[in-house]
N, C-alpha and C positions, 0 to 999 in steps of 0.2 A: 185128411188129418194133418194138423199143424204141429210141428215140434219146435222147441227152442233149446238153445244151449244156455245153461246158467253160466255166467261169466266168472270162471275161476282161473282166468289166465291160461295156464298150461294144463289145466285139468277140466276141460269142458264136459259137462254132463248133459245128456239128452233126456228130456222129459216132456210129457204132454202139456200143452198150454192150459188145458182145463184144470190141471192139478196145481197151477200157479196162481191164477187170478180168481178173485171173487168179485161180486158186484160192487163192494165198497172201493175196490181198486180202480174202478171205472167211473167214479163219482166226478172227478175233475181231471180231465185229460189235457195235457199240453203237447202239441205237435210242434216239432222243430224242423222246419224246412225253409231256410232263408232265401234260396234262389235255385235256378233262374226262372224265367217266365215259363219255358217249356216244361221244366221239372215240376214247378208248382201246378201247372195245368194237369200234368199226368198224375199228381197226387190228390187231385180233387175227387177222383173215384173213391179213393181211400176215405176221404172226409165224408162223402155222402153215405158210405157204408157204415161208418162209425156213428153218424147221427141217426141213421135208421135203426141200428142195433141198440143204441143207448139214447133214446130221445130226451131223457131227463138229465143227462150228463152236461156239465159245464165244459165247453171245449175252447181252449186257447190256442193261438198259433203264433209262433215266433218267426218273423220274416225280415229280410233286408228292407230298409226304409224305401229303397228304390222301387220295390214291388208291393209296398203296403196297400196301394190303392186297388190292387187286384182282389184283395181279401176284405177290404173295408165294406161293411154292410152285407157281407155274405150271410145268408140265412142260417147256415149250419155252424157258424162261428160266434161264440159269445164275446170273445175279447181277442184283439190283435195286439201283439207286442212287436215293436220294430226297433232296429238299431241302425245307426248311420255308419256303414262300413268305412266310408272315406275318412271320418274323424279318427277311427281306430288306426288308420294308416299314417296319418300326418303328425299327430301331436301326442306324445307319450302321456303327459299329464291328463289331457282331455280323454285319452283312450281309457286310462285306468278309472277315471271318474265315471265316464259313460258306461263302462263295463259293470261297475258295482251298482250303479243306478238301475241298470237293466236287471241284474241279479235280484235286487230288492223287489222290483216289480213282479218278477216271476215268483218269488217266494210269497208275496202278498196274495197271489192267485192260489197258492197252496195246492199245487197239483198232487193228486194221489198216484198218477202215472204220467211219466214223460216218455214220449217216443221220438227218437231222432231218425228222421228219414234222410238226413244229409250225411251223417256218419263220418265226419272229419274231426280233427283234433279240437278245433274251436267249439263246434257244436256238441262234441262229447263232453267237454268241460262244462258247458252251459247246462247240459242234461244233468250232470252230477250236482251242480250248484243250484239247480231248480228246487231241490229239497224233496223231490218225489221219492217215496220208498221203492217204487217199481220203476226201473229205467230200462227202456227197451231200445236196442239197436238192431241193425241188419247184418246178415252174414258177411256181406262184402264191405264192411266198414274199413276205413283206412286211417293212416297217420296215428295208429295206437289208440284210437278212440274206444276200442272195446274195453279198455281198462275202466271206463266210467259207467258201463252198463251193468245191470244185474242180470239181464238176459239178452240173448241174440236170437233173432228169428232166422231159421235156416230155410233155404229155397229147396223145393223138391227136385228141381232139374237146373242144369246150367243154361245160360243163354236166354233167360226169360226177359220179356219186355218189361220196361220200367213200371208200367201200370200193373202188371202181374206180380212183380216183386213187392210192390207196395200192398197189393191185395193179400199176399201171404201174411204181412204184418197185420192187416185188418182182420184176417181170420184168427190170428192170435188174440185179438181184442174182442172176439166173439161174433164176428160177422160170418154169415153163411150165404149160400146161394150164388147166383151169378154176379159178376162185377157190375155195379150200377153205373148209369151214365154220369158224367161230370157236368157241372154247370158253372157258368160265369154270370154273375149278376151284371146287368147293363144299367148304367146310370141314365135315368130318364132325361135329365137336362142335356147330357152329352148326346144322347140319341136324337133329341129334337134338333140340336145344333147340326149334327151330321145330315139329317134329313133335309134341313134347310139348304145344305150345300149340294146335295146330290139329287133331290127329288125331281128336278127338271131334266135330268139326264135320261136318255132312253135306256130301257131295260133290255137284257139283263145287266146288272151291275157286276162287272168282272173285276174282282179284287186281285191285287198282287203285292206281296211283300218280297222284294227282290234281293234283300241283303241277308246277312248271317254274321255271327261273331267271327267265325273262322273263314278265311278266304277259301279254304278247301271245300267249303260247303256251298259256295256261291256259284250258281249257274250264270254264264255271261249275260250281260245286258242285251247284246245283239240277239242271243238265243231267245230271251224272254220277249223282246220286241216282236220277233217273227212269230212266236207261238201265240202271244196275246192278240196280235193282229189277225191271225187265223180265227181265233175264237170270236173276235169282234165281227169279222167280216161274215161269219156264218150265222150271226144272231142279230146284227145291227144294234148291238148294245153299246155300253160305255166301259172304258177301262179306268179303274181307280187304283192308283198306286199309293201305298201307305207304308209306314214303318217309323223308326226312330231317327234321330239325327244322323246316326251312322249309315242309314240307308238312303240318305238324300242324293249322294253321288250316283248310285246305281239307278235310282228312280228317275233322276234328271236325264241320264243317258238313254234310258228306255223311252221316255217321253219324246226326246229329240229324234229317235230313230223310227218312231211310228208315223205313218203318213199324216200330214197336217189336217186333213179333213176328218180324221177319226176323233170321236169324243174321248178326251183324256183329261182326268183330273188328278193332279199330283198333290197328295196330302202328306207325303213323307216329311217328317220333322215338324209338322204343323199341329200335332195333337199330343196331349199327354197320354199316359197309359190307359186311363179310363176312356179317353176319347178314341184311342186305338181299338179298344174292345168294342166300343159302340160302332165304329166304322165296320169292323169285321162282321158284327151282328146283322148288318144290312146288306151284305154281299149275297149275290145269288150263287156264285161259286168262287173259289179262291186258289190262285197260284201261289206257291211259296216254296222256298228252300226248307231244309231241316232247321227250323228256328222257332222261337217262341210263338209268334203269331200263327204258325201252322197248327200248333196244338190248341191254341185258343179257338181257331176256326173249327177244328174237329169237335171240341167240347161244346160248341154252339150248334153242332149238327150240320155244318156246311159241307157240301161236296168240295173236295180239294183235288188239285193236280200238282204233284210234287216230284221234281227230279232229285234223286239221291246219288251223291258222289262218294264221299269218304266215310259215311256212317252207314250202319246196317239198319234196314227197315225193321227187321224182326226184333231188334233191341230198342230202337229209338224212333221208329216210324209213327205215323198217325194211327193211333190205336183204333181198330175197327175199320180202317180204310187203307189197309196195305195194298188193296187192288187199285187204288188211285195214285200209286207211286210208280215211277220208272227208275230203275237203278242202272248204273253203268255196269258193263260186263268185263271190264279190264281186270287182270289178275290181282291188282292191289286194291280192289274195291273193299270198302269197309275197314280201311286201315286205321282210321281215326287220327290220321296225321293232321296237325294244325298248319303245317307248312309243307309244301311239296314243290320241288324245282321243275318237275316235268308236267304235271297235271294232264297226263295222257287221257284221262277220263273225259276231258272236254272234247277230244277228237272222236270219242266213241258216243257219248250221250248228246247227240245233235238234236235240234228241234224236231226233225221228222220222226224221231223215235217217240215223241210225246203226242204226235198228231192223232193216232188212233184213240188215245185216252181223251184228248180234247173233243174229238168227234162223239165219243160215247157220252161225255159229260154234257155236251150241247144237246144231244138228242134226249137225254134224260130231262134236261131243263125244259125243252120244248114240249115233251110229253106231259110234264106237270102243269102246263098252261092250257092244255086242251080238255 
């Protein structure tokens, strides 16, 4: 049973979701989830559920322009709205103009219900200005954004995974049953381009995204090189490194540390976001830190191998594949520190601790080929 709070600021009232919404409220649904890649990936289960529960609804999605290509042509979305966050930061005049242009576009969509999955001040304001009579936020909203919602979804327990938190919101919108799988549409032209690059390389194609936005999430390049080489030597496959421009340094370090006779293709910084999705879609299994491409791989059904340092698997890990992660055992694990002067976790989570998981993954791949 899902409950929500009606947002009366200091006098929150609990009521059943079924007593709040009717079918007309779900005619035109606007989802606000601007960023980032991993968070958007985790919210696609929510999207799939909404589309299944309300096949005739018009669904719009507001996203940061940097991530727009993830959602473009998604079969469950009727219209994608995007904004350039960088313009908002640089020029006040352009920021104001861009903001009101966006608001006008949202109002033309005429949402009957807007749900904010980001729940920060800026997205709360956009939720209010969307013109929707029903405006839904989440219990853990921040920066005073609750002021702009008509209702808040409450979580039944603390410490839920992001996918499960979003599913509580989906249940408020009428979804039932198990959490459905997420999906990422793969651009066929990008897929063809990727296959042209990798088709002559021996299988399995062992993918790796070695970077992450936080330094405290990044497993060392030397560790990745040793672990990837083990996987390659046991399969006679190929190592394919990928990621954005920020991942180029790590990828180059890894490529330089792997024995020269090993088939290695470094695609880091050489694809756009749709190309990255296409690359991941062709991998046989994927190594990754806790970062966006990890969750893309999971959404595509890839077996993953992931070291976890400063974040908690149970909160942000690869949903449905917690067993394919290895966490550090130091006392400060799961601290969510973006900077750490000691990084003692790296003395603990050495490559050898991932070897059993590598061996299981390799055996699973070999079994699938017999």
